[in-house]
Legacy VTK file of the C-alpha trace (Angstrom):
# vtk DataFile Version 3.0
C-alpha trace
ASCII
DATASET POLYDATA
POINTS 68 float
0.000 0.000 0.000
1.301 3.484 -0.951
1.480 6.012 1.860
-0.714 9.075 1.426
2.289 11.443 1.429
3.698 9.820 -1.704
0.439 10.058 -3.633
0.160 13.791 -2.871
3.435 14.613 -4.649
2.320 13.436 -8.121
-1.034 15.133 -7.633
0.669 18.416 -6.683
3.048 18.168 -9.640
0.181 17.461 -12.009
-1.835 20.432 -10.802
1.207 22.725 -10.880
2.195 21.725 -14.399
-1.391 22.134 -15.562
-1.484 25.665 -14.165
1.850 26.509 -15.812
0.707 25.127 -19.168
-2.555 27.084 -18.919
-0.688 30.294 -18.157
1.700 29.778 -21.076
-1.147 29.069 -23.500
-3.117 32.150 -22.446
0.001 34.340 -22.463
0.957 33.294 -26.000
-2.607 33.722 -27.216
-2.820 37.216 -25.698
0.522 38.242 -27.223
-0.539 37.088 -30.686
-3.828 38.913 -30.415
-2.595 42.266 -29.136
1.130 42.322 -29.775
2.942 44.424 -27.208
0.084 46.865 -26.728
-2.381 46.643 -23.945
-2.410 48.561 -20.715
1.324 49.216 -20.898
0.935 51.085 -24.160
-2.238 52.822 -23.034
-0.467 54.071 -19.934
2.085 55.833 -22.153
-0.475 57.543 -24.402
-0.467 60.810 -22.411
3.286 61.001 -23.013
2.723 60.795 -26.771
0.784 64.065 -26.633
3.604 65.695 -24.679
6.142 64.504 -27.225
4.166 66.013 -30.104
3.891 69.322 -28.237
7.617 69.310 -27.492
8.446 68.649 -31.149
6.239 71.560 -32.214
8.007 73.821 -29.720
11.410 72.760 -31.061
10.367 73.383 -34.667
8.898 76.775 -33.849
12.043 77.715 -31.899
14.241 76.732 -34.850
12.261 78.987 -37.145
12.716 81.968 -34.870
10.210 84.615 -33.850
10.653 86.762 -36.984
10.825 84.107 -39.707
7.897 83.543 -41.993
LINES 1 69
68 0 1 2 3 4 5 6 7 8 9 10 11 12 13 14 15 16 17 18 19 20 21 22 23 24 25 26 27 28 29 30 31 32 33 34 35 36 37 38 39 40 41 42 43 44 45 46 47 48 49 50 51 52 53 54 55 56 57 58 59 60 61 62 63 64 65 66 67
């Protein structure tokens, strides 16, 4: 007869590997669907507006106040 402690180890390994495989599958599927966008990219969107404003300021400064 197998002691209960020994039958818990394969059960724990099976559940752990199943969870890892599930995570990997969902991660790969999410990356293929969205690429590297998502909340990380959305969090940086306010900075994109600042960058455009800064570029406009640089271009207007290069032209000078009296150039047409």
